[in-house]
N, CA, C and O atoms as a Tinker XYZ file with bonds, in Angstrom:
   492  protein
     1  N      0.844000   -0.907000    0.012000    73     2
     2  CA     0.188000   -0.100000   -0.029000    64     1     3
     3  C      0.998000    1.201000    0.195000    63     2     4     5
     4  O      1.981000    1.295000    0.928000    81     3
     5  N      0.381000    2.302000   -0.626000    73     3     6
     6  CA     1.083000    3.576000   -0.520000    64     5     7
     7  C      1.555000    4.116000    0.611000    63     6     8     9
     8  O      1.221000    3.531000    1.641000    81     7
     9  N      2.273000    5.115000    0.724000    73     7    10
    10  CA     2.645000    5.450000    1.960000    64     9    11
    11  C      1.911000    6.943000    2.410000    63    10    12    13
    12  O      2.156000    7.305000    3.560000    81    11
    13  N      1.189000    7.669000    1.729000    73    11    14
    14  CA     0.435000    8.791000    2.291000    64    13    15
    15  C     -1.180000    8.310000    2.505000    63    14    16    17
    16  O     -1.795000    7.521000    1.788000    81    15
    17  N     -1.624000    8.938000    3.566000    73    15    18
    18  CA    -2.610000    8.470000    4.008000    64    17    19
    19  C     -3.750000    8.353000    3.275000    63    18    20    21
    20  O     -4.517000    7.403000    3.427000    81    19
    21  N     -3.980000    9.466000    2.283000    73    19    22
    22  CA    -5.190000    9.280000    1.271000    64    21    23
    23  C     -4.811000    8.067000    0.392000    63    22    24    25
    24  O     -5.690000    7.209000    0.473000    81    23
    25  N     -3.791000    7.712000   -0.421000    73    23    26
    26  CA    -3.228000    6.694000   -0.933000    64    25    27
    27  C     -3.776000    5.493000   -0.486000    63    26    28    29
    28  O     -4.369000    4.715000   -1.233000    81    27
    29  N     -3.551000    5.266000    1.022000    73    27    30
    30  CA    -3.464000    4.030000    1.473000    64    29    31
    31  C     -5.349000    3.743000    1.844000    63    30    32    33
    32  O     -5.975000    2.684000    1.878000    81    31
    33  N     -5.787000    5.087000    2.062000    73    31    34
    34  CA    -7.278000    4.778000    2.098000    64    33    35
    35  C     -7.974000    4.584000    0.726000    63    34    36    37
    36  O     -8.825000    3.698000    0.650000    81    35
    37  N     -7.736000    5.207000   -0.177000    73    35    38
    38  CA    -8.034000    4.788000   -1.550000    64    37    39
    39  C     -7.786000    3.469000   -1.816000    63    38    40    41
    40  O     -8.725000    2.789000   -2.230000    81    39
    41  N     -6.536000    2.891000   -1.635000    73    39    42
    42  CA    -6.081000    1.480000   -1.768000    64    41    43
    43  C     -7.420000    0.684000   -1.227000    63    42    44    45
    44  O     -8.355000    0.201000   -1.865000    81    43
    45  N     -7.172000    0.729000    0.142000    73    43    46
    46  CA    -7.961000    0.158000    1.050000    64    45    47
    47  C     -9.480000    0.169000    0.621000    63    46    48    49
    48  O    -10.132000   -0.865000    0.765000    81    47
    49  N     -9.912000    1.009000    0.235000    73    47    50
    50  CA   -11.416000    1.297000   -0.424000    64    49    51
    51  C    -11.711000    0.102000   -1.851000    63    50    52    53
    52  O    -12.628000   -0.692000   -2.061000    81    51
    53  N    -10.396000    0.464000   -2.669000    73    51    54
    54  CA   -10.518000   -0.612000   -3.812000    64    53    55
    55  C    -10.596000   -1.840000   -3.479000    63    54    56    57
    56  O    -11.495000   -2.551000   -3.929000    81    55
    57  N     -9.611000   -2.327000   -2.583000    73    55    58
    58  CA    -9.534000   -3.637000   -2.182000    64    57    59
    59  C    -10.847000   -4.347000   -1.343000    63    58    60    61
    60  O    -11.165000   -5.532000   -1.453000    81    59
    61  N    -11.438000   -3.477000   -0.598000    73    59    62
    62  CA   -12.765000   -3.795000    0.373000    64    61    63
    63  C    -13.838000   -3.767000   -0.918000    63    62    64    65
    64  O    -14.559000   -4.764000   -0.943000    81    63
    65  N    -13.994000   -3.102000   -1.657000    73    63    66
    66  CA   -14.861000   -3.113000   -2.744000    64    65    67
    67  C    -14.788000   -4.660000   -3.678000    63    66    68    69
    68  O    -15.727000   -5.456000   -3.666000    81    67
    69  N    -13.890000   -4.821000   -4.225000    73    67    70
    70  CA   -13.463000   -6.039000   -4.961000    64    69    71
    71  C    -13.860000   -7.250000   -3.860000    63    70    72    73
    72  O    -14.567000   -8.187000   -4.230000    81    71
    73  N    -13.408000   -7.171000   -2.630000    73    71    74
    74  CA   -13.620000   -8.109000   -1.883000    64    73    75
    75  C    -15.068000   -8.045000   -1.285000    63    74    76    77
    76  O    -15.454000   -9.050000   -0.689000    81    75
    77  N    -15.714000   -7.219000   -1.359000    73    75    78
    78  CA   -16.999000   -7.132000   -1.022000    64    77    79
    79  C    -17.978000   -7.857000   -2.044000    63    78    80    81
    80  O    -18.945000   -8.556000   -1.741000    81    79
    81  N    -17.529000   -7.546000   -3.304000    73    79    82
    82  CA   -18.235000   -8.177000   -4.521000    64    81    83
    83  C    -17.955000   -9.516000   -4.611000    63    82    84    85
    84  O    -18.881000  -10.320000   -4.723000    81    83
    85  N    -16.684000   -9.908000   -4.575000    73    83    86
    86  CA   -16.401000  -11.572000   -4.621000    64    85    87
    87  C    -16.951000  -12.092000   -3.688000    63    86    88    89
    88  O    -17.777000  -12.955000   -3.984000    81    87
    89  N    -16.715000  -11.775000   -2.131000    73    87    90
    90  CA   -17.032000  -12.558000   -1.101000    64    89    91
    91  C    -18.489000  -12.727000   -0.611000    63    90    92    93
    92  O    -19.122000  -13.754000   -0.365000    81    91
    93  N    -18.849000  -11.382000   -0.537000    73    91    94
    94  CA   -20.411000  -11.124000    0.040000    64    93    95
    95  C    -21.244000  -11.462000   -1.236000    63    94    96    97
    96  O    -22.209000  -12.206000   -1.063000    81    95
    97  N    -21.034000  -11.087000   -2.270000    73    95    98
    98  CA   -21.825000  -11.253000   -3.615000    64    97    99
    99  C    -23.056000   -9.923000   -3.814000    63    98   100   101
   100  O    -24.127000   -9.987000   -4.417000    81    99
   101  N    -22.476000   -8.797000   -3.103000    73    99   102
   102  CA   -23.085000   -7.377000   -3.132000    64   101   103
   103  C    -22.654000   -6.849000   -4.277000    63   102   104   105
   104  O    -21.488000   -7.113000   -4.571000    81   103
   105  N    -23.438000   -5.990000   -5.211000    73   103   106
   106  CA   -23.425000   -5.096000   -6.065000    64   105   107
   107  C    -22.765000   -3.929000   -5.629000    63   106   108   109
   108  O    -23.505000   -3.250000   -4.916000    81   107
   109  N    -21.724000   -3.482000   -5.786000    73   107   110
   110  CA   -21.118000   -2.017000   -5.564000    64   109   111
   111  C    -21.693000   -1.117000   -6.339000    63   110   112   113
   112  O    -21.314000   -1.068000   -7.509000    81   111
   113  N    -22.693000   -0.234000   -5.898000    73   111   114
   114  CA   -23.410000    0.610000   -6.785000    64   113   115
   115  C    -22.765000    2.238000   -7.057000    63   114   116   117
   116  O    -22.934000    2.823000   -8.127000    81   115
   117  N    -21.985000    2.849000   -5.851000    73   115   118
   118  CA   -21.462000    3.977000   -5.622000    64   117   119
   119  C    -20.461000    3.722000   -4.756000    63   118   120   121
   120  O    -20.481000    2.867000   -3.870000    81   119
   121  N    -19.179000    4.811000   -5.134000    73   119   122
   122  CA   -17.935000    4.960000   -4.435000    64   121   123
   123  C    -17.881000    6.386000   -3.993000    63   122   124   125
   124  O    -18.318000    7.298000   -4.694000    81   123
   125  N    -17.304000    6.577000   -2.743000    73   123   126
   126  CA   -17.218000    7.877000   -2.272000    64   125   127
   127  C    -18.297000    9.085000   -2.468000    63   126   128   129
   128  O    -18.064000   10.209000   -2.913000    81   127
   129  N    -19.565000    8.542000   -2.008000    73   127   130
   130  CA   -20.785000    9.627000   -2.030000    64   129   131
   131  C    -20.287000   10.599000   -1.031000    63   130   132   133
   132  O    -19.675000   10.402000    0.018000    81   131
   133  N    -20.751000   11.868000   -1.683000    73   131   134
   134  CA   -20.570000   12.876000   -1.032000    64   133   135
   135  C    -21.920000   13.655000   -0.374000    63   134   136   137
   136  O    -23.018000   13.335000   -0.829000    81   135
   137  N    -21.865000   14.434000    0.442000    73   135   138
   138  CA   -23.093000   15.308000    0.506000    64   137   139
   139  C    -22.248000   16.368000    1.535000    63   138   140   141
   140  O    -21.095000   16.163000    1.916000    81   139
   141  N    -23.023000   17.472000    1.876000    73   139   142
   142  CA   -22.561000   18.654000    2.780000    64   141   143
   143  C    -22.240000   17.868000    4.168000    63   142   144   145
   144  O    -21.452000   18.389000    4.958000    81   143
   145  N    -22.850000   16.611000    4.472000    73   143   146
   146  CA   -22.741000   16.011000    5.956000    64   145   147
   147  C    -21.567000   15.194000    5.877000    63   146   148   149
   148  O    -20.967000   14.904000    6.912000    81   147
   149  N    -21.083000   14.696000    4.492000    73   147   150
   150  CA   -19.908000   13.901000    4.878000    64   149   151
   151  C    -19.884000   12.870000    3.750000    63   150   152   153
   152  O    -20.574000   13.010000    2.741000    81   151
   153  N    -19.171000   11.960000    3.926000    73   151   154
   154  CA   -18.761000   11.145000    2.696000    64   153   155
   155  C    -19.267000    9.355000    3.055000    63   154   156   157
   156  O    -19.417000    9.012000    4.228000    81   155
   157  N    -19.379000    8.835000    2.456000    73   155   158
   158  CA   -19.693000    7.377000    2.350000    64   157   159
   159  C    -18.633000    6.575000    1.261000    63   158   160   161
   160  O    -18.530000    6.733000    0.045000    81   159
   161  N    -17.870000    5.630000    2.202000    73   159   162
   162  CA   -17.117000    5.017000    0.883000    64   161   163
   163  C    -17.440000    4.221000    0.075000    63   162   164   165
   164  O    -17.040000    4.294000   -1.087000    81   163
   165  N    -18.282000    3.226000    0.528000    73   163   166
   166  CA   -18.960000    2.330000   -0.669000    64   165   167
   167  C    -20.471000    2.283000   -0.212000    63   166   168   169
   168  O    -20.822000    2.271000    0.968000    81   167
   169  N    -21.233000    2.263000   -1.191000    73   167   170
   170  CA   -22.791000    2.104000   -1.314000    64   169   171
   171  C    -22.929000    0.791000   -2.249000    63   170   172   173
   172  O    -22.447000    0.528000   -3.351000    81   171
   173  N    -23.706000    0.132000   -1.449000    73   171   174
   174  CA   -24.005000   -1.612000   -2.312000    64   173   175
   175  C    -25.277000   -1.994000   -2.224000    63   174   176   177
   176  O    -26.153000   -1.560000   -1.476000    81   175
   177  N    -25.334000   -2.921000   -3.119000    73   175   178
   178  CA   -27.070000   -3.502000   -2.777000    64   177   179
   179  C    -26.639000   -4.915000   -2.283000    63   178   180   181
   180  O    -25.751000   -5.595000   -2.797000    81   179
   181  N    -27.272000   -5.194000   -1.394000    73   179   182
   182  CA   -27.317000   -6.886000   -0.697000    64   181   183
   183  C    -29.330000   -7.341000   -0.972000    63   182   184   185
   184  O    -30.290000   -7.233000   -0.209000    81   183
   185  N    -29.198000   -7.885000   -2.538000    73   183   186
   186  CA   -30.516000   -8.166000   -2.811000    64   185   187
   187  C    -31.413000   -6.826000   -2.352000    63   186   188   189
   188  O    -31.060000   -5.790000   -2.915000    81   187
   189  N    -32.279000   -6.731000   -1.616000    73   187   190
   190  CA   -33.412000   -5.561000   -1.430000    64   189   191
   191  C    -32.901000   -4.441000   -0.482000    63   190   192   193
   192  O    -33.690000   -3.543000   -0.186000    81   191
   193  N    -31.640000   -4.429000    0.014000    73   191   194
   194  CA   -30.999000   -3.744000    0.856000    64   193   195
   195  C    -29.724000   -3.024000    0.453000    63   194   196   197
   196  O    -28.727000   -3.616000    0.041000    81   195
   197  N    -29.831000   -1.569000    0.614000    73   195   198
   198  CA   -28.880000   -0.745000    0.350000    64   197   199
   199  C    -28.069000   -0.819000    1.605000    63   198   200   201
   200  O    -28.580000   -0.634000    2.709000    81   199
   201  N    -26.669000   -1.118000    1.412000    73   199   202
   202  CA   -25.758000   -1.308000    2.712000    64   201   203
   203  C    -24.836000    0.126000    2.150000    63   202   204   205
   204  O    -24.404000    0.315000    1.013000    81   203
   205  N    -24.719000    0.981000    3.300000    73   203   206
   206  CA   -23.546000    1.863000    3.423000    64   205   207
   207  C    -22.250000    1.282000    4.185000    63   206   208   209
   208  O    -22.206000    0.868000    5.344000    81   207
   209  N    -21.408000    1.343000    3.423000    73   207   210
   210  CA   -20.027000    0.610000    4.292000    64   209   211
   211  C    -18.954000    1.607000    4.290000    63   210   212   213
   212  O    -18.567000    2.169000    3.265000    81   211
   213  N    -18.451000    1.829000    5.545000    73   211   214
   214  CA   -17.308000    2.723000    5.822000    64   213   215
   215  C    -16.173000    1.603000    6.272000    63   214   216   217
   216  O    -16.206000    0.757000    7.166000    81   215
   217  N    -15.053000    1.968000    5.197000    73   215   218
   218  CA   -13.877000    1.318000    5.360000    64   217   219
   219  C    -12.718000    2.089000    5.971000    63   218   220   221
   220  O    -12.375000    3.244000    5.718000    81   219
   221  N    -12.134000    1.146000    6.901000    73   219   222
   222  CA   -11.108000    2.010000    7.902000    64   221   223
   223  C     -9.830000    0.411000    7.889000    63   222   224   225
   224  O     -9.846000   -0.810000    8.041000    81   223
   225  N     -8.957000    1.453000    7.620000    73   223   226
   226  CA    -7.407000    0.614000    7.425000    64   225   227
   227  C     -6.764000    1.009000    8.427000    63   226   228   229
   228  O     -6.825000    2.193000    8.756000    81   227
   229  N     -5.923000   -0.001000    9.206000    73   227   230
   230  CA    -4.771000    0.085000    9.914000    64   229   231
   231  C     -3.563000   -0.812000    9.761000    63   230   232   233
   232  O     -3.781000   -2.011000    9.587000    81   231
   233  N     -2.410000   -0.410000    9.801000    73   231   234
   234  CA    -1.192000   -1.067000    9.842000    64   233   235
   235  C     -1.089000   -1.599000   11.257000    63   234   236   237
   236  O     -0.592000   -0.994000   12.207000    81   235
   237  N     -1.716000   -3.017000   11.275000    73   235   238
   238  CA    -1.146000   -3.700000   12.712000    64   237   239
   239  C     -2.506000   -3.325000   13.623000    63   238   240   241
   240  O     -3.361000   -2.558000   13.182000    81   239
   241  N     -2.601000   -3.913000   14.857000    73   239   242
   242  CA    -3.734000   -3.782000   15.454000    64   241   243
   243  C     -3.406000   -3.220000   16.932000    63   242   244   245
   244  O     -4.264000   -3.172000   17.813000    81   243
   245  N     -1.861000   -2.733000   17.134000    73   243   246
   246  CA    -1.366000   -2.164000   18.346000    64   245   247
   247  C     -2.105000   -1.185000   18.886000    63   246   248   249
   248  O     -2.369000   -1.236000   20.087000    81   247
   249  N     -2.522000   -0.220000   18.154000    73   247   250
   250  CA    -3.483000    0.975000   18.507000    64   249   251
   251  C     -4.685000    0.809000   18.384000    63   250   252   253
   252  O     -5.395000    1.806000   18.249000    81   251
   253  N     -5.227000   -0.420000   18.394000    73   251   254
   254  CA    -6.765000   -0.938000   17.944000    64   253   255
   255  C     -7.157000   -1.360000   16.882000    63   254   256   257
   256  O     -6.351000   -1.348000   15.952000    81   255
   257  N     -8.065000   -1.703000   16.728000    73   255   258
   258  CA    -9.050000   -2.161000   15.519000    64   257   259
   259  C     -9.507000   -1.146000   14.849000    63   258   260   261
   260  O     -9.916000   -0.117000   15.387000    81   259
   261  N     -9.469000   -1.399000   13.320000    73   259   262
   262  CA    -9.665000   -0.224000   12.631000    64   261   263
   263  C    -11.322000    0.319000   12.803000    63   262   264   265
   264  O    -11.800000    1.430000   12.577000    81   263
   265  N    -11.934000   -0.878000   13.271000    73   263   266
   266  CA   -13.552000   -0.300000   13.564000    64   265   267
   267  C    -13.635000    0.696000   14.462000    63   266   268   269
   268  O    -14.339000    1.693000   14.304000    81   267
   269  N    -12.819000    0.439000   15.585000    73   267   270
   270  CA   -12.737000    1.305000   16.789000    64   269   271
   271  C    -12.909000    2.940000   16.380000    63   270   272   273
   272  O    -13.403000    3.723000   17.191000    81   271
   273  N    -12.498000    3.334000   15.176000    73   271   274
   274  CA   -12.078000    4.631000   14.491000    64   273   275
   275  C    -13.595000    5.128000   14.134000    63   274   276   277
   276  O    -13.727000    6.318000   13.852000    81   275
   277  N    -14.811000    4.234000   14.132000    73   275   278
   278  CA   -15.972000    4.707000   13.922000    64   277   279
   279  C    -16.673000    5.190000   15.040000    63   278   280   281
   280  O    -17.568000    4.534000   15.572000    81   279
   281  N    -16.283000    6.407000   15.463000    73   279   282
   282  CA   -16.910000    6.774000   16.714000    64   281   283
   283  C    -18.377000    7.347000   16.460000    63   282   284   285
   284  O    -18.819000    7.632000   15.347000    81   283
   285  N    -19.015000    7.462000   17.586000    73   283   286
   286  CA   -20.648000    7.809000   17.448000    64   285   287
   287  C    -20.670000    9.403000   16.520000    63   286   288   289
   288  O    -21.680000    9.665000   15.867000    81   287
   289  N    -19.604000   10.292000   16.540000    73   287   290
   290  CA   -19.726000   11.498000   15.734000    64   289   291
   291  C    -19.742000   10.964000   14.137000    63   290   292   293
   292  O    -20.559000   11.346000   13.299000    81   291
   293  N    -18.696000   10.031000   13.910000    73   291   294
   294  CA   -18.249000    9.409000   12.598000    64   293   295
   295  C    -19.711000    8.942000   12.019000    63   294   296   297
   296  O    -20.152000    9.330000   10.937000    81   295
   297  N    -20.554000    7.840000   13.116000    73   295   298
   298  CA   -21.351000    7.441000   12.654000    64   297   299
   299  C    -22.673000    8.198000   12.282000    63   298   300   301
   300  O    -23.419000    7.802000   11.387000    81   299
   301  N    -22.898000    9.290000   13.018000    73   299   302
   302  CA   -23.806000   10.263000   13.134000    64   301   303
   303  C    -23.400000   10.996000   11.411000    63   302   304   305
   304  O    -24.244000   11.122000   10.524000    81   303
   305  N    -22.419000   11.261000   11.326000    73   303   306
   306  CA   -22.063000   11.889000    9.885000    64   305   307
   307  C    -22.454000   10.820000    8.682000    63   306   308   309
   308  O    -23.093000   11.205000    7.703000    81   307
   309  N    -22.030000    9.480000    8.829000    73   307   310
   310  CA   -22.647000    8.686000    7.736000    64   309   311
   311  C    -23.930000    8.566000    7.775000    63   310   312   313
   312  O    -24.529000    8.596000    6.700000    81   311
   313  N    -24.689000    8.399000    9.038000    73   311   314
   314  CA   -25.921000    8.218000    9.081000    64   313   315
   315  C    -26.796000    9.589000    8.097000    63   314   316   317
   316  O    -27.698000    9.325000    7.302000    81   315
   317  N    -26.405000   10.712000    8.310000    73   315   318
   318  CA   -26.729000   11.836000    7.811000    64   317   319
   319  C    -26.340000   11.964000    6.299000    63   318   320   321
   320  O    -27.149000   12.624000    5.648000    81   319
   321  N    -25.545000   11.598000    5.787000    73   319   322
   322  CA   -24.925000   11.416000    4.379000    64   321   323
   323  C    -25.947000   10.269000    4.017000    63   322   324   325
   324  O    -26.774000   10.614000    3.173000    81   323
   325  N    -26.047000    9.113000    4.432000    73   323   326
   326  CA   -26.871000    8.162000    3.977000    64   325   327
   327  C    -28.252000    8.449000    4.000000    63   326   328   329
   328  O    -28.935000    7.955000    3.102000    81   327
   329  N    -28.921000    9.319000    5.058000    73   327   330
   330  CA   -30.298000    9.734000    4.545000    64   329   331
   331  C    -30.245000   10.492000    3.426000    63   330   332   333
   332  O    -31.070000   10.075000    2.613000    81   331
   333  N    -29.497000   11.632000    2.940000    73   331   334
   334  CA   -29.548000   12.429000    1.847000    64   333   335
   335  C    -29.366000   11.738000    0.704000    63   334   336   337
   336  O    -29.694000   12.300000   -0.341000    81   335
   337  N    -28.828000   10.430000    0.651000    73   335   338
   338  CA   -28.756000    9.421000   -0.542000    64   337   339
   339  C    -30.029000    8.897000   -0.704000    63   338   340   341
   340  O    -30.603000    8.808000   -1.790000    81   339
   341  N    -30.577000    8.467000    0.616000    73   339   342
   342  CA   -31.931000    8.008000    0.320000    64   341   343
   343  C    -32.919000    8.546000   -0.381000    63   342   344   345
   344  O    -33.718000    7.964000   -1.114000    81   343
   345  N    -32.816000   10.017000   -0.058000    73   343   346
   346  CA   -33.877000   11.125000   -0.510000    64   345   347
   347  C    -33.576000   11.196000   -1.958000    63   346   348   349
   348  O    -34.580000   11.242000   -2.670000    81   347
   349  N    -32.501000   11.216000   -2.527000    73   347   350
   350  CA   -32.102000   11.403000   -3.593000    64   349   351
   351  C    -32.548000    9.944000   -4.659000    63   350   352   353
   352  O    -32.927000   10.060000   -5.825000    81   351
   353  N    -32.415000    8.861000   -4.056000    73   351   354
   354  CA   -32.206000    7.810000   -4.820000    64   353   355
   355  C    -33.425000    6.829000   -4.416000    63   354   356   357
   356  O    -33.533000    5.752000   -5.003000    81   355
   357  N    -34.282000    7.181000   -3.479000    73   355   358
   358  CA   -35.188000    6.279000   -3.032000    64   357   359
   359  C    -34.615000    5.086000   -2.106000    63   358   360   361
   360  O    -33.445000    4.967000   -1.742000    81   359
   361  N    -35.437000    4.435000   -1.879000    73   359   362
   362  CA   -34.921000    3.177000   -0.820000    64   361   363
   363  C    -35.346000    3.250000    0.461000    63   362   364   365
   364  O    -35.487000    4.302000    1.083000    81   363
   365  N    -35.609000    1.872000    0.982000    73   363   366
   366  CA   -36.306000    1.891000    2.483000    64   365   367
   367  C    -35.311000    0.933000    3.376000    63   366   368   369
   368  O    -34.885000    1.179000    4.504000    81   367
   369  N    -35.095000   -0.045000    2.694000    73   367   370
   370  CA   -34.317000   -1.136000    3.674000    64   369   371
   371  C    -32.900000   -1.095000    3.393000    63   370   372   373
   372  O    -32.307000   -1.560000    2.419000    81   371
   373  N    -32.317000   -0.291000    4.678000    73   371   374
   374  CA   -30.682000    0.089000    4.653000    64   373   375
   375  C    -30.061000   -0.950000    5.898000    63   374   376   377
   376  O    -30.510000   -1.746000    6.722000    81   375
   377  N    -28.748000   -0.403000    5.475000    73   375   378
   378  CA   -28.023000   -1.326000    6.706000    64   377   379
   379  C    -26.614000   -0.540000    6.611000    63   378   380   381
   380  O    -26.324000    0.106000    5.603000    81   379
   381  N    -25.912000   -0.621000    7.529000    73   379   382
   382  CA   -24.436000    0.121000    8.025000    64   381   383
   383  C    -23.651000   -1.002000    8.420000    63   382   384   385
   384  O    -23.791000   -1.618000    9.476000    81   383
   385  N    -22.704000   -1.273000    7.402000    73   383   386
   386  CA   -21.623000   -2.305000    7.798000    64   385   387
   387  C    -20.137000   -1.527000    7.864000    63   386   388   389
   388  O    -19.896000   -0.467000    7.286000    81   387
   389  N    -19.322000   -2.180000    8.582000    73   387   390
   390  CA   -17.958000   -1.843000    8.298000    64   389   391
   391  C    -16.811000   -2.915000    7.864000    63   390   392   393
   392  O    -16.793000   -4.073000    8.279000    81   391
   393  N    -15.934000   -2.400000    7.038000    73   391   394
   394  CA   -15.080000   -3.363000    6.727000    64   393   395
   395  C    -13.695000   -2.627000    7.065000    63   394   396   397
   396  O    -13.388000   -1.460000    6.822000    81   395
   397  N    -12.876000   -3.721000    7.751000    73   395   398
   398  CA   -11.903000   -3.202000    8.425000    64   397   399
   399  C    -10.720000   -3.982000    7.416000    63   398   400   401
   400  O    -10.958000   -5.106000    6.974000    81   399
   401  N     -9.691000   -3.413000    7.166000    73   399   402
   402  CA    -8.404000   -3.888000    6.550000    64   401   403
   403  C     -7.233000   -3.871000    7.366000    63   402   404   405
   404  O     -6.879000   -2.721000    7.624000    81   403
   405  N     -6.560000   -4.707000    7.826000    73   403   406
   406  CA    -5.597000   -4.756000    8.709000    64   405   407
   407  C     -4.173000   -5.343000    8.061000    63   406   408   409
   408  O     -3.998000   -6.518000    7.739000    81   407
   409  N     -3.365000   -4.452000    7.962000    73   407   410
   410  CA    -2.233000   -5.038000    7.473000    64   409   411
   411  C     -1.173000   -5.512000    8.717000    63   410   412   413
   412  O     -0.836000   -4.927000    9.746000    81   411
   413  N     -0.812000   -6.793000    8.173000    73   411   414
   414  CA     0.206000   -7.346000    9.255000    64   413   415
   415  C      1.554000   -8.169000    8.357000    63   414   416   417
   416  O      1.678000   -9.338000    7.992000    81   415
   417  N      2.322000   -7.128000    8.236000    73   415   418
   418  CA     3.683000   -7.669000    7.735000    64   417   419
   419  C      3.484000   -7.657000    6.252000    63   418   420   421
   420  O      4.189000   -8.344000    5.511000    81   419
   421  N      2.425000   -6.796000    5.769000    73   419   422
   422  CA     2.469000   -6.818000    4.267000    64   421   423
   423  C      1.565000   -7.712000    3.583000    63   422   424   425
   424  O      1.303000   -7.808000    2.384000    81   423
   425  N      1.022000   -8.526000    4.870000    73   423   426
   426  CA    -0.598000   -9.264000    4.099000    64   425   427
   427  C     -1.849000   -8.444000    4.714000    63   426   428   429
   428  O     -1.888000   -8.047000    5.878000    81   427
   429  N     -2.675000   -8.288000    3.930000    73   427   430
   430  CA    -3.942000   -7.402000    4.174000    64   429   431
   431  C     -4.950000   -8.747000    4.571000    63   430   432   433
   432  O     -5.138000   -9.815000    3.989000    81   431
   433  N     -5.637000   -8.031000    6.152000    73   431   434
   434  CA    -6.717000   -9.138000    6.280000    64   433   435
   435  C     -7.837000   -8.341000    6.272000    63   434   436   437
   436  O     -7.609000   -7.167000    6.561000    81   435
   437  N     -9.145000   -8.668000    5.992000    73   435   438
   438  CA   -10.441000   -8.163000    5.915000    64   437   439
   439  C    -11.241000   -8.715000    7.063000    63   438   440   441
   440  O    -11.477000   -9.909000    7.244000    81   439
   441  N    -11.629000   -7.724000    7.810000    73   439   442
   442  CA   -12.724000   -8.177000    8.842000    64   441   443
   443  C    -13.854000   -7.397000    8.506000    63   442   444   445
   444  O    -13.827000   -6.168000    8.440000    81   443
   445  N    -14.963000   -8.183000    8.268000    73   443   446
   446  CA   -16.338000   -7.491000    7.952000    64   445   447
   447  C    -17.258000   -7.696000    8.932000    63   446   448   449
   448  O    -17.386000   -8.730000    9.588000    81   447
   449  N    -18.067000   -6.433000    9.046000    73   447   450
   450  CA   -19.158000   -6.510000   10.294000    64   449   451
   451  C    -20.269000   -5.914000    9.635000    63   450   452   453
   452  O    -20.213000   -4.739000    9.272000    81   451
   453  N    -21.584000   -6.840000    9.391000    73   451   454
   454  CA   -22.693000   -6.435000    9.052000    64   453   455
   455  C    -23.457000   -5.744000   10.196000    63   454   456   457
   456  O    -23.208000   -6.173000   11.322000    81   455
   457  N    -24.415000   -4.668000   10.076000    73   455   458
   458  CA   -25.107000   -4.165000   11.092000    64   457   459
   459  C    -24.176000   -3.649000   12.265000    63   458   460   461
   460  O    -24.412000   -3.582000   13.471000    81   459
   461  N    -23.070000   -3.313000   11.559000    73   459   462
   462  CA   -22.084000   -2.464000   12.628000    64   461   463
   463  C    -22.762000   -1.609000   13.693000    63   462   464   465
   464  O    -22.538000   -1.955000   14.853000    81   463
   465  N    -23.515000   -0.604000   13.510000    73   463   466
   466  CA   -24.414000    0.170000   13.686000    64   465   467
   467  C    -26.079000    0.720000   13.310000    63   466   468   469
   468  O    -26.379000    0.923000   12.133000    81   467
   469  N    -26.637000    0.835000   13.922000    73   467   470
   470  CA   -27.946000    1.220000   13.473000    64   469   471
   471  C    -28.272000    2.737000   13.386000    63   470   472   473
   472  O    -27.574000    3.374000   14.175000    81   471
   473  N    -28.970000    3.363000   12.790000    73   471   474
   474  CA   -29.380000    4.802000   12.546000    64   473   475
   475  C    -30.148000    5.286000   13.680000    63   474   476   477
   476  O    -30.073000    6.442000   14.098000    81   475
   477  N    -31.083000    4.136000   14.297000    73   475   478
   478  CA   -31.944000    4.862000   15.610000    64   477   479
   479  C    -31.123000    5.206000   17.006000    63   478   480   481
   480  O    -31.506000    5.760000   18.037000    81   479
   481  N    -29.623000    4.562000   16.562000    73   479   482
   482  CA   -28.822000    4.962000   17.726000    64   481   483
   483  C    -28.402000    6.452000   17.810000    63   482   484   485
   484  O    -28.023000    6.947000   18.872000    81   483
   485  N    -28.479000    7.108000   16.717000    73   483   486
   486  CA   -27.847000    8.512000   16.731000    64   485   487
   487  C    -29.065000    9.590000   16.585000    63   486   488   489
   488  O    -28.885000   10.769000   16.279000    81   487
   489  N    -30.215000    9.051000   16.829000    73   487   490
   490  CA   -31.476000   10.123000   16.804000    64   489   491
   491  C    -31.083000   11.356000   17.851000    63   490   492
   492  O    -31.861000   12.295000   18.019000    81   491
């Protein structure tokens, strides 16, 4: 992976998107969706459910797992951005997942959590 943070993040999102399509069978329908509230890394379809996926990368776990960086404030931004997307594109069944990519001595592992958080938590 590249050394700069933006490059690493972008590369992690690319790996996650490919992994999600291949291993989860979801159809990635949008990447890096932006609204005034924030950005969603990946938007995918799991049958009739629109899935909003936050991708986090860390080199090792000595400072904790990547998902721990998806704080309540970050969740609120993701949810607001997702609501904007739903208003623009219709859809009712939604879910929030987190894809963690962990680099361990040059090998990247992916840990995927469905229903990582719910929009009701941030009302």
